MIDOSE-1310 file (N, C-alpha, C; in nm, 2 decimals, decimal comma, always signed):
residues 120
xxxx	-19,43/+20,36/+15,93/-19,36/+20,34/+15,80/-19,33/+20,46/+15,72; -19,43/+20,55/+15,70/-19,41/+20,66/+15,64/-19,31/+20,75/+15,71; -19,31/+20,76/+15,82/-19,21/+20,85/+15,89/-19,08/+20,81/+15,90; -19,06/+20,67/+15,90/-18,93/+20,62/+15,91/-18,86/+20,62/+15,77
xxxx	-18,93/+20,62/+15,67/-18,87/+20,64/+15,53/-18,83/+20,79/+15,50; -18,92/+20,87/+15,55/-18,88/+21,03/+15,54/-18,76/+21,06/+15,63; -18,75/+21,00/+15,75/-18,63/+21,03/+15,84/-18,51/+20,98/+15,79; -18,52/+20,85/+15,72/-18,39/+20,80/+15,66/-18,35/+20,88/+15,55
xxxx	-18,44/+20,93/+15,48/-18,40/+21,01/+15,34/-18,33/+21,13/+15,40; -18,40/+21,20/+15,51/-18,33/+21,31/+15,57/-18,20/+21,31/+15,62; -18,18/+21,19/+15,68/-18,04/+21,16/+15,73/-17,95/+21,13/+15,63; -17,98/+21,06/+15,52/-17,89/+21,04/+15,41/-17,87/+21,16/+15,35
xxxx	-17,96/+21,25/+15,33/-17,92/+21,38/+15,25/-17,82/+21,46/+15,33; -17,84/+21,48/+15,47/-17,74/+21,55/+15,55/-17,62/+21,49/+15,55; -17,61/+21,36/+15,55/-17,48/+21,29/+15,55/-17,40/+21,31/+15,41; -17,47/+21,31/+15,31/-17,39/+21,33/+15,18/-17,36/+21,47/+15,16
xxxx	-17,44/+21,56/+15,21/-17,40/+21,70/+15,19/-17,29/+21,75/+15,29; -17,28/+21,69/+15,40/-17,17/+21,71/+15,49/-17,04/+21,67/+15,43; -17,03/+21,57/+15,34/-16,90/+21,52/+15,30/-16,85/+21,59/+15,18; -16,92/+21,71/+15,13/-16,88/+21,79/+15,03/-16,75/+21,85/+15,07
xxxx	-16,65/+21,83/+14,97/-16,51/+21,90/+14,98/-16,49/+22,01/+14,88; -16,44/+22,11/+14,92/-16,40/+22,21/+14,82/-16,25/+22,19/+14,77; -16,23/+22,20/+14,64/-16,09/+22,17/+14,59/-16,02/+22,30/+14,58; -15,88/+22,29/+14,63/-15,81/+22,41/+14,63/-15,69/+22,38/+14,52
xxxx	-15,68/+22,48/+14,43/-15,58/+22,47/+14,33/-15,44/+22,50/+14,37; -15,33/+22,43/+14,34/-15,20/+22,46/+14,38/-15,17/+22,61/+14,32; -15,07/+22,68/+14,38/-15,03/+22,82/+14,32/-14,95/+22,78/+14,20; -14,96/+22,88/+14,11/-14,89/+22,87/+13,97/-14,74/+22,88/+14,00
xxxx	-14,68/+22,80/+13,92/-14,52/+22,79/+13,94/-14,47/+22,93/+13,87; -14,35/+22,98/+13,91/-14,29/+23,09/+13,86/-14,24/+23,06/+13,71; -14,26/+23,14/+13,63/-14,20/+23,12/+13,49/-14,06/+23,12/+13,48; -13,99/+23,04/+13,40/-13,85/+23,00/+13,39/-13,81/+23,09/+13,28
xxxx	-13,70/+23,19/+13,31/-13,64/+23,27/+13,20/-13,52/+23,21/+13,16; -13,51/+23,19/+13,03/-13,39/+23,13/+12,97/-13,30/+23,24/+12,90; -13,19/+23,25/+12,95/-13,09/+23,36/+12,90/-13,01/+23,29/+12,81; -12,99/+23,34/+12,68/-12,91/+23,28/+12,57/-12,76/+23,30/+12,62
xxxx	-12,67/+23,19/+12,57/-12,53/+23,20/+12,60/-12,47/+23,29/+12,50; -12,32/+23,29/+12,50/-12,25/+23,34/+12,40/-12,25/+23,28/+12,26; -12,23/+23,36/+12,16/-12,25/+23,31/+12,03/-12,12/+23,21/+12,01; -12,16/+23,11/+11,92/-12,06/+23,02/+11,89/-11,96/+23,07/+11,76
xxxx	-11,86/+22,97/+11,74/-11,77/+23,03/+11,62/-11,84/+23,02/+11,48; -11,79/+23,09/+11,39/-11,84/+23,10/+11,25/-11,85/+22,97/+11,19; -11,93/+22,93/+11,10/-11,94/+22,80/+11,03/-11,85/+22,81/+10,90; -11,82/+22,69/+10,85/-11,74/+22,70/+10,72/-11,81/+22,76/+10,61
xxxx	-11,74/+22,80/+10,51/-11,80/+22,85/+10,39/-11,86/+22,75/+10,31; -11,98/+22,79/+10,25/-12,05/+22,68/+10,16/-12,00/+22,68/+10,03; -12,04/+22,57/+9,96/-11,98/+22,55/+9,82/-12,05/+22,65/+9,72; -11,99/+22,67/+9,62/-12,04/+22,77/+9,52/-12,15/+22,71/+9,44
xxxx	-12,25/+22,78/+9,41/-12,37/+22,74/+9,34/-12,33/+22,71/+9,19; -12,41/+22,64/+9,13/-12,40/+22,63/+8,97/-12,45/+22,76/+8,90; -12,40/+22,78/+8,77/-12,44/+22,89/+8,70/-12,58/+22,86/+8,63; -12,65/+22,98/+8,63/-12,78/+22,96/+8,59/-12,79/+22,96/+8,44
xxxx	-12,90/+22,92/+8,37/-12,92/+22,90/+8,23/-12,95/+23,03/+8,18; -12,91/+23,06/+8,06/-12,93/+23,18/+7,99/-13,08/+23,19/+7,94; -13,13/+23,31/+7,96/-13,28/+23,33/+7,91/-13,30/+23,35/+7,76; -13,41/+23,32/+7,72/-13,45/+23,34/+7,58/-13,44/+23,48/+7,53
xxxx	-13,40/+23,49/+7,40/-13,40/+23,63/+7,35/-13,53/+23,70/+7,32; -13,55/+23,82/+7,34/-13,68/+23,89/+7,32/-13,67/+23,96/+7,18; -13,78/+23,96/+7,12/-13,78/+24,02/+6,98/-13,80/+24,17/+7,01; -13,73/+24,24/+6,92/-13,73/+24,39/+6,93/-13,87/+24,43/+6,84
xxxx	-13,96/+24,52/+6,90/-14,07/+24,56/+6,82/-14,03/+24,65/+6,69; -14,13/+24,64/+6,60/-14,09/+24,73/+6,47/-14,13/+24,87/+6,48; -14,11/+24,95/+6,38/-14,12/+25,09/+6,40/-14,27/+25,12/+6,41; -14,28/+25,24/+6,47/-14,43/+25,30/+6,49/-14,49/+25,33/+6,35
xxxx	-14,63/+25,31/+6,35/-14,69/+25,33/+6,22/-14,72/+25,49/+6,20; -14,77/+25,53/+6,10/-14,81/+25,67/+6,06/-14,93/+25,72/+6,14; -14,91/+25,85/+6,17/-15,04/+25,90/+6,25/-15,16/+25,92/+6,14; -15,30/+25,89/+6,19/-15,40/+25,90/+6,12/-15,46/+26,04/+6,10
xxxx	-15,53/+26,06/+6,00/-15,59/+26,20/+5,96/-15,66/+26,25/+6,07; -15,67/+26,38/+6,08/-15,76/+26,46/+6,17/-15,91/+26,45/+6,13; -16,01/+26,44/+6,21/-16,14/+26,42/+6,17/-16,20/+26,57/+6,14; -16,30/+26,58/+6,07/-16,36/+26,72/+6,03/-16,43/+26,78/+6,15
xxxx	-16,45/+26,91/+6,16/-16,50/+26,99/+6,26/-16,64/+26,99/+6,26; -16,72/+26,97/+6,37/-16,87/+26,96/+6,35/-16,92/+27,10/+6,34; -17,05/+27,09/+6,30/-17,12/+27,22/+6,28/-17,15/+27,30/+6,41; -17,18/+27,43/+6,39/-17,21/+27,51/+6,53/-17,36/+27,50/+6,53
xxxx	-17,41/+27,49/+6,66/-17,56/+27,49/+6,68/-17,63/+27,62/+6,66; -17,76/+27,62/+6,63/-17,82/+27,73/+6,61/-17,86/+27,81/+6,74; -17,87/+27,95/+6,72/-17,91/+28,03/+6,84/-18,05/+28,03/+6,87; -18,10/+28,03/+7,00/-18,23/+28,02/+7,03/-18,29/+28,16/+7,01
xxxx	-18,42/+28,16/+6,99/-18,50/+28,30/+6,97/-18,50/+28,37/+7,11; -18,52/+28,50/+7,09/-18,53/+28,60/+7,21/-18,67/+28,59/+7,24; -18,68/+28,60/+7,38/-18,82/+28,61/+7,43/-18,89/+28,74/+7,42; -19,02/+28,74/+7,43/-19,11/+28,87/+7,41/-19,09/+28,95/+7,53
xxxx	-19,12/+29,09/+7,51/-19,10/+29,19/+7,61/-19,24/+29,19/+7,68; -19,24/+29,19/+7,81/-19,37/+29,19/+7,87/-19,45/+29,33/+7,87; -19,58/+29,32/+7,91/-19,66/+29,44/+7,88/-19,64/+29,53/+8,01; -19,65/+29,67/+7,98/-19,63/+29,78/+8,07/-19,75/+29,78/+8,18
xxxx	-19,71/+29,80/+8,29/-19,84/+29,80/+8,40/-19,90/+29,94/+8,39; -20,01/+29,94/+8,46/-20,10/+30,07/+8,46/-20,05/+30,17/+8,55; -20,06/+30,30/+8,52/-20,02/+30,40/+8,61/-20,12/+30,44/+8,72; -20,09/+30,45/+8,84/-20,19/+30,47/+8,95/-20,25/+30,60/+8,94
xxxx	-20,37/+30,62/+9,01/-20,43/+30,74/+9,00/-20,37/+30,84/+9,10; -20,36/+30,98/+9,08/-20,32/+31,06/+9,19/-20,41/+31,08/+9,30; -20,36/+31,09/+9,41/-20,46/+31,13/+9,53/-20,51/+31,25/+9,54; -20,62/+31,27/+9,62/-20,69/+31,40/+9,63/-20,59/+31,48/+9,73
xxxx	-20,61/+31,63/+9,72/-20,53/+31,72/+9,81/-20,61/+31,74/+9,93; -20,52/+31,73/+10,05/-20,58/+31,73/+10,18/-20,63/+31,87/+10,21; -20,73/+31,90/+10,30/-20,80/+32,02/+10,33/-20,69/+32,09/+10,42; -20,71/+32,24/+10,41/-20,61/+32,32/+10,49/-20,66/+32,31/+10,64
xxxx	-20,56/+32,33/+10,73/-20,60/+32,32/+10,87/-20,64/+32,46/+10,91; -20,71/+32,46/+11,04/-20,76/+32,59/+11,09/-20,65/+32,67/+11,14; -20,69/+32,80/+11,14/-20,57/+32,89/+11,19/-20,57/+32,91/+11,33; -20,46/+32,94/+11,39/-20,45/+32,95/+11,55/-20,46/+33,08/+11,58
xxxx	-20,50/+33,11/+11,71/-20,52/+33,24/+11,77/-20,38/+33,34/+11,77; -20,41/+33,46/+11,74/-20,30/+33,56/+11,75/-20,24/+33,55/+11,89; -20,11/+33,55/+11,89/-20,05/+33,56/+12,03/-20,07/+33,70/+12,10; -20,07/+33,69/+12,25/-20,09/+33,79/+12,32/-19,96/+33,85/+12,39
xxxx	-19,95/+33,98/+12,40/-19,83/+34,04/+12,45/-19,84/+34,08/+12,59; -19,74/+34,09/+12,67/-19,74/+34,13/+12,81/-19,80/+34,04/+12,90; -19,80/+33,91/+12,88/-19,86/+33,81/+12,97/-19,76/+33,78/+13,08; -19,82/+33,70/+13,19/-19,75/+33,66/+13,30/-19,65/+33,54/+13,26
xxxx	-19,53/+33,56/+13,33/-19,42/+33,46/+13,31/-19,43/+33,36/+13,43; -19,43/+33,21/+13,40/-19,43/+33,11/+13,50/-19,31/+33,05/+13,50; -19,25/+33,04/+13,62/-19,12/+32,97/+13,65/-19,14/+32,83/+13,72; -19,10/+32,72/+13,67/-19,11/+32,61/+13,75/-19,00/+32,55/+13,82
xxxx	-18,97/+32,55/+13,94/-18,86/+32,50/+14,00/-18,89/+32,36/+14,05; -18,79/+32,27/+14,01/-18,80/+32,13/+14,06/-18,76/+32,11/+14,21; -18,85/+32,01/+14,28/-18,82/+31,99/+14,41/-18,69/+31,90/+14,42; -18,63/+31,93/+14,54/-18,50/+31,84/+14,56/-18,52/+31,70/+14,61
């Protein structure tokens, strides 16, 4: 009984999946281009419109008033105090005089002359 139910379910599943159909969409139709025709005759002239109402009168402003008096000038600010001068630095000490060098030997006269010739 167990095997017959499993076998029946397997056959039913294979049968249903074999019936699957793919849907193919039809190709899109070419767009229709509408070309306008020639212009028609001019229409008749319309009726003349009615005259508009007159606007209200605008009041004219009065003359300009007198200019006000000029205000008083403010006081000048006080000048700040000058800073104090800094103190003078100390003078450094003078260094000691160096010792005299030793005297060289007196030159000799009539010695040999050595000539050095570089190699090629």
